[in-house]
N, C-alpha and C positions, 0 to 999 in steps of 0.2 A: 289500473297502474300502466304506465307507458312501458311498452316492450323495450328492454335495453338493446342498444346497438352493439351486441356482443356475439361473437362467433365461437362455437364449440370446435376446437381443433384436436383431431385424433390422429396421432402418428401411428402407423401400423406396419408390421412386418410379419407376414405369414400368419394372419389372424382370421382365416376364412371361417374357423369354427365359431368365433365370437362376434365378428364385426357387425353383422346385420342386427343382432340383438342390441349392441351398444348404440348404434346409430338410431335405431327405433326408439330406444329409451331416452335419448337426448332430445329428439325432435319436438316433444311437447313444450320444451323450455327454450331451446335455441336452435338456429340453423346449424347444420354440421358440415365440416370440411374434414375429409380423410386424406392424409398424405401417405400414400402407399410407397414404402421405402424399399423398393426392389423385391417385392414378394414374388415367389414362384408358385403361388397357389391362386385361388380365386378371390383374394381379399378385395381387390379393386372392383371387380364385377359385382360382388355381393354388396359392397358398400354403396355403389351407384343404385342398385336395385332397391336398396333400403331407403334411398332418398338423399344421400349425401352428395355433395360436390367432391370429386376425387382428383387429386394431383398425383401423377405417377412419377416417381423419382427413380431413375435408373443410372448405374446399378445401386445396390444397397450402400448407403452412405452413413448410416447411424442416426440415432434419435435426434441429436443436436442439429444435424443438417435438415432433417425432416421438419423440425420445429421452425427453423429459419425459413424454409420454403413456405410454411404456413403463415408465418409472420408477414412475409412479403406479400402474400395474397391478401391477408387481412388489411394491411396498410393500404394497398392499392384499391381495396374496396371500401375504404373509409370507415372501417370498424373502430369503435372506441377501445375495444379490448378483446382478448380471446380468453376462453376458458379451456384449458388443456386437460384431457383425461386419457387414460390408457385404453388400448383397443382390446385388452384381454378380459374385461369384465371385472377388474379389481376395484373399479370406482363406481359407486352407486349414483346413477344419474338423478335419482330422486333427491339428492343432496344439492343439486345445482341451485335451487332457490336460496340455500344457505349462503352461497358465494355471492349471489346477486344482492341479497340483503346486506352483506358486509361491504359490497361495492358502493351502495348508496348510504349517505349522501356525499361522503368525502372522497370517494374514488381512489383508494390506495393503489399504488403502482404494482404491488405484488401481494396477492392473497394466497397463502399456501394452506392446503388441507392437511392438518396435522393428524396423523394416524394414532390409534390406540395400540401401543406396542405390546400390551399384554395379550392382545388377540392374535399375535403372530406365532408361527411355529418357533420352537425354542432356538434353533440355529439362526433364523432370520432376526428374531428378537434380540439375541446377543450381538449380532453383527451391526444391526441398526442402532442399538443403544451405544455401543462403542463409537460408531461413526458419528452419532449425534454429539457425544461429549467431545470428541476430537475436533469436530468442526466448530462447535461453540467456543472452544479454547482458541482456535485460529481466528474466529470472527471477533472475539473479545466481547461477546454477549451470548445469552442463551438462545439457541436455535432449536425449537421443539422437533422439527423434522426437516432435514436438508435434502432428502431424496424423494419426497412425495411428488408424483407426477400430476396430481390433481391440484391445479392452481389457476388463478385468474391473473392475467398479465395486461397491464395498461399499454396503450399505444406508445407512450414515452419509453417504457422499458423494452417493448418490442423493437423499437428503432435502435436503442442502445445495443441490443443483443444481435443485431444483424452483423456486427463485427466480432461476435463471440469467437473464441479460439478453440473451444472444445467441440468435438464432433459427435461424441457418444453420449452416454447417460450423464457424464460429468458436466454436460452443458447446463443441466438444471441446478447443479451446485454453483457453477460459475454465475448463473443468473442472480443468485442471492448475493454473491460478492459484488457484482456490478450495482445491484440495488443499494447495498450499504455504502459502496465506494462513492456513488453519485448522490448519496443522501436522499434517495427516493423513499417513499413510504412503504412499509412492510407490515402485513397483518396476517392473522391466522384464523382458521375456523376448524373445529373438530370434525373429523370424518370417520366413517366406519372403516375397519380393516377387514378386507375380504380376500380369502385365499381359497381357491378351488382347484381346477385342473390346468391353470395357466402354465405355460412353458417359458422359462427364462431364456432370453437371448444374450445374457451376459456371461462372459468367461470369468469365473470367480477370482482366479489368480490375477488376471489382468485388471479386473475391476478394483481389487484391493490396491494394486500398484498405482493405478491412475488416481484413485481416491486419496491416497496418502500424498501423492504429488500435488493434487489440488489443495489439500489441507495446508501443506507447507507454503504453497504459493499464496494462498489466502492470508496466512499469517504475515507473510512478507509484504503483500500489497496493502493490507489494512493498517498494519502497525507502522509501516513507512509513511502512510498518509497522515497518521496521528503524530508522527515524529518520535515514535517509540523505538528504541534500538532492538 
């Protein structure tokens, strides 16, 4: 089978504990790019030693900005798509072939790894379930997982997201909105839910506020497009 022209894109912030293992696990499947988003530990150094290309973003600008930097690199290097995964080990690199199989032959613009919510700690399971239902309501269709960072993104969608307005974790929610708004193709693959010793960089209160804002904006954008009041 021909090796796909796809880049693994790993945004990272203070992930010195996990980054080398993540990069090493990715490499049998795809070349890796780590965007170090203003880390003050050895994330960048360890990623390079493990074999990844590293972009250093200073100061810390958030996950959305890190992804955009990775998109710019991938587009400049003529990659067909990127596969994004988190730097904290929450995503099993052994599942990369599942995304690659879903990519062929139709090449959807966005393939999202849908997590098994039953495997989450109770608090996260509740918040993710509520968020999933709210966003599905806003989008006007069922969205199995709106915040999974494990996803394959086409060149066309990367280009569209260079003008994305969200700088943080909400960027990934906005990506789904842009995909639906521009009538691009959206697909899903099931993935494992892994929780270990990862540290969240999200402020819970601010995340809820931002997510509700994005939900309302999604409702307005997509329903206005359809001519629904």
